N, C-alpha and C positions, 0 to 999 in steps of 0.2 A: 212294265217291270214293277213288281210289287214293292211296298214300302218296307224297308228293312230297318231293324233297330239293333245297333251294336251292343252286345253283352259283354264281351271281353275282347281285348285286341293283345298284340304282342305273343301270341301263341306259336309255338313251333311246329308247323304243320299239323293242325288238329284234325281229328277224325274220330269215329266211333261214339257220337254223343248218346248219352242216356240220361232222360230226364226223370229225376227222382221225385218221389211223393213229397219231399221236403222242400221242392222248389229249385233245389240245387241241379246242375248238370254235371255228370261225369263225363270226361272225354280223354283221348289219348293225345299226346304231343309227340308224333312218330320221330320226328327229327331229335328230340330230347330224350327218347327211350324212357318216358315216364307216363303214369296215370294222374290226372288233375281234376280236382273238384273246381267247379266255377259257382259261386255264390250269386244270388239274385242281383246284387250291386256290382258284379264283375270281379270281386275279390277271388284270387286264385290261391288253392292250397294244394300241395302235393301229396297223393295218397301213396304212390310207390314209385320208385326209379329202379326198374328192373332191367334196363338196357335192351339191346335188340332193337326191334321196331314193334311195339305195342300198336295194334290196328283196330279191330272190331272188338266191342264189348258187349256183354249181356249180364244180368242179374240171374243166377242160378237158384235152384230150389232150396239150397242152404243159406241163401242171402249173401253169398260171396260174390265177386265179380269175375267172370270167365273172360279171358283175353286171347284172342288171336294174335300171336307175335310173329311177325313175318321174318324176324331174324336181323332186321336192319337193312337200310338201303342208303346209298349216298344221295346228297341233295346239292343243288345249285342255286346260288343266289343271283338274280339279274333284275336290274332295275327296281330293286326294293321288293321283288317277289321271290317266293322259294318254289323251285320244281324238283321233283323226284329225278334222280338219274338211273342209268342202267346198272344192272348188277354187274360185278366183276366176276372173273373166272373162279375165284375162290369165295364167292358170296356165302355168308353163313345161312345155314338153314334154319327153319323156323319150328315152332312148337305151340302147343296150347298150355296156358298156364292159369292159375286162380290166385286171386289177391283177396285177403281179408281187408274189408273196407274200414276197420277200425285200427288195426295194427300196421296195415301195409305188408304184412307178410306175404310173401309170393313163393308159390311152388309150381314146378312144372308137372302137368298132369299127362300130356301125351307128347313125346318127342317124335313119335312115329306111328305108323299104322301097320301092326303085325310085321315089324321089322323093316319096313319101307319107310325111310325118313319123310317127314313132311318138308315140304319146300318153303312155302311162304303163306301160311294161314292168314286169312284176310277179314272175313266178316263171319258173324255168328248169330243164331236165333234159337231159342229154346222152344220145344213143343210142350203140351200140356202133360206129358208123360214123364217129364224130366230129364229127356234126352236132348241134345243139341245137334243142330245141322251146322256145318261150317264150310266155307269155300277155301280152297288152297289155290292161290293165284298163280303159283309157279314162280319161276324166275326168268326175266328177259334180259338178255345180254346183247352185245352189239350185233353178233352174227348168228346167235342161236336163241332158241327159247324153249323152257321146260313147260309143257302143258299141264294145266291143273286139273282139278276136279271137286266133287262134292263129297264130303264126309258125314256120318252120323256117329255120335259117340255118347256114352252114359257120363253123367255128372261125376259119379263115384270113381271114375278111372278104370273102371273093370272091363270096358268094351269099346272098340272104335272099329268102324268098317269103312271102306271106300265104296260109295254108292253110284255115283255117276262119274264117268271118266271114259275118254279124255273130254276136257273143255277148253276152250281158248281164253285163258285169263279169266276165270270166273272171279267174280268180285262181290257185289251185293247180294244178300240172300235175305228172304222173308217168308213168312206164311200168310195164307189167306185168312180173313177172321174166323172162319169155321175151323181152321187148322187142317184143312184136307188137300191144299195145293201149296206147293212149294215153289217160289220164284227165285230165279237166279240170273243175275246180269253179267254179261261178258264185256270185258273192257275194250280190247282191241277190235272186236267186231261189231260193238255197239248193238248187241241183242239181248233181248229179255225173253227167257225161257220159263215155261210153267210146266210143273210135274205134278201128277195126281199121286198123292201118298196112299199107299195100301194099308200097311201096318206100320207101327212106329220104326222108322229107320229104313223102310223099304218103299220103292215106288212101283206103279203100275207101268207095264210096257205099253207105250203108244206106238201107233203105226208110224214107221220111218223107213227110208231106203236102205239104212245101214243097221246092223245089229246092236250097236253101241249107242243109237239115238233113241231116247226114251222121252223126250219133251215135246211140247207144242211151243212153236215160235209165236210169241204174242206181239213183239215189236221189233223193228229193225229201221229206225228212222233214216232218211236219205241224208247225204252230206256227211262231212266230218263230224263223228259223234262217238266218243268214248264214254262208256257207262262205268260209274263207280258204285258206291253203295246205295242202298235203298231202304225205304219203309213203306209200310201199307198203312193207308188210312182207314177210317171207320166204315167208309162206303166201299172198301175193297180195292181202291185204286192203288196202283204200284207207283211209288214216287221215287224216281231215280236221279241222283245227282249226276250231271251230264257235264263232260268236258268237251269243248269249252263253254264256259260261262252260261250254264244252264240247269234247269231242273226240268225232266221229261215226266209226265204224268200219264199213265196208261190204264184205261179201263179194264175191269177184271177179265172181260172176254177179248181184250185186245182191238176192239172196234174203234176206239177213240185214243188218240195219241196228242197231247197237248204239250208245248213247251213254254216255260217261264224263264225269261231272261234274269240273269244275275250278274252283279258287277265284280266277277272274279273269275279269273281263267280256269281255276281248279276248285270248283265246288266239290267236295267230297261225301257229304252224307247229310241226312235229314232225321230228325226225331220229332216227336209230338209231345206237347206238354202234358204233364200228369195231373196238373192243377186247372189250367184254362183249356177248355175244349176247342177253342178256335185260334190255337197258337202253335207255331212250328218253330224248331230251331234248326239252323243250318250250320255246317262247318264250312268256312271259305278258307282253303288252305293255302293258297298262293299268298295271300295278304295276312294270313294268321289270325283269322277272326272267328268268334262264335257270334251270330247274330240270330235274332228272331224275326218272324214275319207272320202276318195274319193268315189263317187257313179256314177255309169254309166248313171243315169237318174235323172232328177229332182223330186221334189216331186209333188203329187197331189195338185191341188189348194185348199187352205183351205178357206172357206167362212168367209168374213169380216176381214181377215188378208191383208190389203192393206198399 
């Protein structure tokens, strides 16, 4: 187990960390419905309280914060840890929103895709062209589940399309360092998929047994393994927060899969420092912590994070 350093504690199910150039970390507290900034000394300041369930974050070409809001979910406290619950029959649907980092002003950018409501937007990544890919995790209830998909949208609110569907609980999403491959992690299946990008917002069709299958299965570790969000490091490795209590690192071609144990049942995300090339940050959500850990490589460059 790698050495971890606590940066901030007492967070209400943190997720979506973004390491900013000024050394602060912006993340969400899903259970509190807000976006929070964490200073280097662990001090917290609220950027916006928009409600629902803010989840994945990314800085866009206009310098604003783009947020996947899953609409909100129930949480359960047990033995000092926080766990997400199942959606109710009347669970609120989600949306994509944008937050001004100075004023905290929040506006909804996409509540639907061409008239079809978004179910539970989860994670997001910008490409070099100013568009963004995001996952819709769907909703999981006691006896039924709405399957999700992957979408591509423009930052100005002018265009959104569903590109990959159906998928089983797509969660983490990221781009290769060259921007030519899209990685998507599914939670309930514990699968990591890779898709070759054709033009901005489109993918190439790969060979598969079914017409809706477009990807290459890169990893599907044995045993109980739920994939959450992910980040790509400078060597192109895909680093996936893994439930329970782990971080899965997959080589770009899928030939090597490693696991790093973590002291939290629900690690949800990882990002890499914008200032120190050998430092990573992780959200440990069951215990409400943001921690740092040494990393042998830096992170792949994120578009518009300057």
